[in-house]
C-alpha positions in Angstrom: 118.5 154.0 53.1 118.7 153.1 49.1 115.4 153.7 47.5 114.5 150.4 46.7 111.4 149.4 44.2 109.8 145.8 44.9 108.2 145.1 41.8 105.0 142.6 40.4 103.3 142.6 43.7 100.0 140.9 43.5 98.5 140.4 47.0 98.0 142.9 50.2 100.2 140.6 52.3 103.1 141.5 50.1 102.5 144.5 49.6 102.3 145.4 53.1 106.1 143.6 53.2 107.2 145.9 50.9 105.8 149.3 52.7 106.7 148.6 56.5 110.0 147.5 55.3 110.5 150.8 53.6 110.1 150.1 50.2 110.1 153.8 48.5 108.7 152.3 45.0 106.1 149.4 44.5 105.1 148.2 41.0 101.9 146.6 39.6 102.9 144.8 36.5 100.5 145.2 33.6 100.9 143.1 31.0 99.2 139.9 30.3 102.4 137.9 29.5 103.9 138.0 32.6 103.0 135.7 35.5 102.5 139.0 37.6 100.1 140.4 35.4 97.2 143.1 37.5 94.1 144.2 35.5 94.3 147.7 35.8 91.2 147.5 38.4 92.5 145.3 40.4 95.7 147.0 40.6 93.8 150.3 42.0 92.1 148.1 44.5 95.3 146.7 45.9 97.9 149.3 45.4 95.1 152.1 47.0 96.8 151.3 50.5 100.2 151.9 49.2 98.8 155.9 48.6 100.9 158.4 50.3 103.5 155.6 51.7 105.6 154.8 48.5 105.1 156.0 44.7 103.3 153.4 42.7 104.6 152.0 39.5 102.9 150.8 36.7 105.0 148.6 34.5 104.3 148.0 31.1 105.4 146.8 27.8 104.5 148.6 24.1 101.1 149.1 25.5 98.9 151.4 23.3 97.1 154.6 23.9 93.6 153.2 25.0 95.9 151.3 27.4 97.7 153.7 28.7 94.7 155.9 29.2 92.8 153.0 31.0 95.8 152.8 32.9 96.0 156.6 34.2 92.2 156.7 34.9 91.9 153.6 37.0 94.9 152.8 38.5 96.4 156.5 38.7 99.8 155.4 39.2 102.8 158.0 40.1 105.2 156.5 37.4 104.5 154.5 34.4 107.7 151.9 33.5 108.3 151.6 29.9 109.7 148.0 29.3 109.3 147.5 25.8 110.2 148.9 22.8 109.4 152.3 23.0 111.3 155.1 21.7 112.0 158.1 23.6 109.2 160.0 21.1 106.9 157.4 22.7 108.1 158.1 25.9 107.1 161.6 25.8 103.7 160.6 24.3 103.1 158.7 27.2 104.1 161.4 29.8 101.4 163.8 27.6 98.6 161.2 27.6 98.8 159.9 31.0 100.5 163.0 33.3 102.9 160.5 35.1 106.1 160.3 35.4 108.4 158.2 33.1 110.9 155.2 33.9 112.9 154.0 31.1 114.1 150.3 31.5 117.2 149.7 28.8 118.6 146.1 28.7 122.0 145.6 29.3 124.7 143.1 28.6 127.8 145.5 27.4 129.1 149.0 27.8 127.4 149.9 24.3 124.1 149.4 26.3 124.7 152.2 28.8 125.7 154.6 26.4 121.9 154.2 24.8 120.9 156.1 28.3 122.1 159.6 27.1 118.9 159.4 24.3 116.5 159.2 27.0 117.6 161.6 29.8 115.6 164.5 28.2 112.6 162.8 28.5 112.3 160.3 31.2 112.2 160.9 35.0 114.0 157.8 36.1 116.6 155.3 34.4 117.0 151.8 34.9 119.6 149.5 34.0 118.5 146.0 33.6 119.8 142.5 32.6 119.2 142.1 28.7 116.8 138.7 29.0 118.5 135.7 27.6 118.0 134.7 24.2 114.6 133.1 23.8 113.1 134.6 26.6 109.6 135.1 26.5 109.3 138.5 28.8 111.6 141.5 28.4 112.6 141.2 32.7 111.7 139.4 35.5 113.4 136.3 34.6 116.7 136.6 36.9 119.4 137.2 34.6 122.0 139.9 35.6 125.2 141.6 33.9 128.4 143.4 35.2 127.6 145.9 37.7 131.1 147.0 37.2 129.9 148.6 33.9 128.1 151.3 35.5 130.8 152.1 38.2 132.1 155.8 38.1 129.2 156.7 35.7 126.9 159.7 36.2 123.5 160.3 34.5 121.2 163.2 34.3 118.4 161.1 35.9 118.2 159.0 39.3 118.6 155.8 38.0 117.8 152.0 39.1 120.0 148.9 39.2 117.9 146.0 38.5 118.3 142.2 37.2 119.2 139.9 39.0 119.4 141.0 43.0 118.5 139.0 45.6 118.9 139.4 49.3 122.4 137.9 49.5 123.7 140.1 46.6 122.3 143.6 46.7 124.6 145.0 48.9 127.3 143.9 46.5 125.6 145.4 43.7 125.3 148.3 45.3 128.6 148.7 46.3 130.3 147.9 42.9 127.6 149.8 40.6 127.2 152.7 43.4 123.7 152.4 42.4 121.5 154.8 43.7 118.2 152.8 43.8 117.6 149.3 43.2 114.7 147.8 41.6 113.6 143.6 42.4 111.2 141.2 41.7 111.8 137.3 41.0 114.7 137.7 43.7 111.8 137.8 46.0 109.7 135.1 45.0 109.5 131.7 45.8 108.3 130.5 42.4 107.7 132.7 39.1 105.0 135.5 40.1 104.9 134.5 43.6 106.3 137.2 45.9 107.7 135.6 49.3 106.9 138.2 52.6 110.1 136.6 53.9 112.4 137.5 51.0 111.2 140.9 50.7 111.7 142.0 54.2 115.2 140.5 54.0 116.4 142.2 50.9 114.9 145.2 52.4 117.2 144.9 55.5 120.1 144.1 53.4 119.7 147.3 50.8 
């Protein structure tokens, strides 16, 4: 199965749905403006059940050194996802500070946005191509936006990459077929309301993949 990351999990029931369905990555969002936000201690308590079954990802947005240290010490994520205005130099610092692997999310609306991946390949473990949020959006991701998946068709990258943005149980198979994505990431596409994951939609998404 194409490896799947279910992001923004906040309850034992939805985390179990992700794990039982075979998700390879499970994500905790640590960003107070997000409806999916968890404090590191809450995330650590919840995601402890995922150890050894899936890789735990802490999703951050321009987190400072103190916050990243807290995340590393308390949650102990396998990977930290950078979803803000971080630079490649900052990514290297985050790795040094936390000891975690790095996923870099890149906002995509045109082919030029995909070219930006080259600067990140030397310093990250995974790339993530996510849809650029609509103008005026309050969040850098998790808003259900999508981009033209054919922009990725035929491309190869030095790091394994995720396709994200607007994926749902109904369109993920088509998205993988068009983009040839080796991995996929979903958050709002398996929710019944912003920040409220739905166990049936999680199961359906994993079956579709």
